[in-house]
C-alpha positions, 0 to 999 in steps of 0.5 A, spaced: 475 478 514 482 480 515 484 476 521 484 469 518 483 467 525 482 460 526 482 457 519 490 456 518 491 453 511 497 450 508 500 456 503 502 450 499 495 449 497 493 456 495 495 458 488 493 463 484 494 464 476 495 470 472 488 469 469 484 470 475 486 477 476 481 481 473 483 489 472 483 493 466 489 498 467 490 505 464 496 507 461 499 511 467 497 505 471 501 500 467 507 504 467 507 504 475 506 496 475 512 496 470 516 500 475 514 496 480 516 490 476 523 492 474 525 496 481 526 494 488 523 500 491 518 504 488 515 510 491 508 513 488 504 519 490 498 522 487 491 525 489 485 521 492 482 516 486 488 515 482 488 508 484 495 508 487 493 502 492 489 498 487 495 498 482 500 496 487 495 490 489 495 488 482 502 488 481 503 484 488 498 479 486 501 479 479 508 477 482 505 472 486 501 469 480 508 469 477 511 466 483 516 471 483 514 472 490 511 468 496 508 473 500 505 480 500 506 484 506 501 490 507 502 495 512 499 502 514 501 507 519 495 506 524 492 514 524 485 516 525 483 521 519 481 526 524 477 522 529 478 519 535 475 512 535 477 510 542 479 503 545 478 498 540 476 491 543 480 484 541 487 482 539 492 486 535 490 483 529 483 485 530 485 492 532 488 493 525 483 490 521 479 496 520 485 500 517 487 494 512 480 494 509 482 498 503 487 493 501 482 487 502 477 491 498 482 492 492 484 485 493 477 482 492 476 486 486 482 483 483 481 476 485 475 475 488 472 475 495 474 467 496 481 467 493 483 473 497 480 470 504 484 464 502 490 468 501 489 471 508 488 465 511 494 461 509 498 467 511 500 469 504 497 475 505 499 478 512 497 485 515 502 488 519 502 495 523 508 499 522 509 500 529 510 493 530 515 492 524 522 493 528 526 487 528 522 483 522 525 482 515 521 479 510 524 475 504 521 473 498 516 478 499 512 484 496 511 490 502 506 495 501 506 501 505 500 505 504 498 512 506 505 514 507 504 521 508 502 519 515 509 516 516 515 520 519 522 520 516 524 515 521 518 510 520 519 510 512 526 508 514 524 503 518 519 500 513 524 500 507 529 497 511 525 491 513 526 488 506 530 482 505 532 477 500 528 477 493 523 482 496 520 489 493 517 495 497 512 499 494 510 506 498 504 510 496 501 516 499 498 523 498 501 529 501 495 533 501 491 528 505 495 528 512 493 526 519 499 528 522 502 535 524 505 537 517 512 538 520 512 530 521 511 528 514 517 525 512 514 522 505 517 527 500 524 529 504 525 521 504 523 520 497 528 526 495 534 523 499 533 516 495 533 520 489 538 517 484 539 510 487 539 505 482 533 500 483 529 505 486 523 508 482 518 514 483 511 514 480 506 520 480 499 520 478 495 527 477 488 529 478 487 527 470 489 520 473 483 520 477 478 514 476 473 514 481 467 519 480 469 525 475 467 530 479 473 528 484 478 532 479 474 538 480 474 537 488 481 535 488 483 542 484 479 546 489 482 543 495 489 543 492 488 551 491 485 551 498 491 548 501 496 553 498 492 559 500 491 556 507 498 553 509 
């Protein structure tokens, strides 16, 4: 779905209204969206199941519907979660599609499958592998980097500095679930370096904000304890 392979649509013919967005946000999610709207760069950390990605997608689509941005740039570090999938056929776009499906799934929930596909086919929603972003600048866009716990300090700097005029950046991650060596994780140290800069916000979710199966609250607590005992 994420390719928009051969059906390029004129972006001028693709519009969404705020009334099309279907989502009921919890209080802490609303606070997260508010930080995104009122800041240039927003960092978000929290355990699995707290809708970090969903809420970021909702904020992006809200800004798009309000015509405050023209494009949504979606990015992830291309890092396999403990498995080696081997060679993936196809061009670059086809290779990164499996990594971007979580974005598509969240967009589908908010605006529906058909509208999401039209936004992808028109190029309004674009998927970019982090490794290929050097030299790019994105104006009038909202850029989201998800799974940022799998990014190094330098990669985070690379991503943030791609933002151009009238753009915003969202960086989300969960440092308890990383797929790179621990010493290479740059998220927390990068957030600490940026602390206090006007226009940069930091938001945190906790296990109390988990909106998936409630049993995950207990799973996350046990896992966090195990991490402390075994790191």
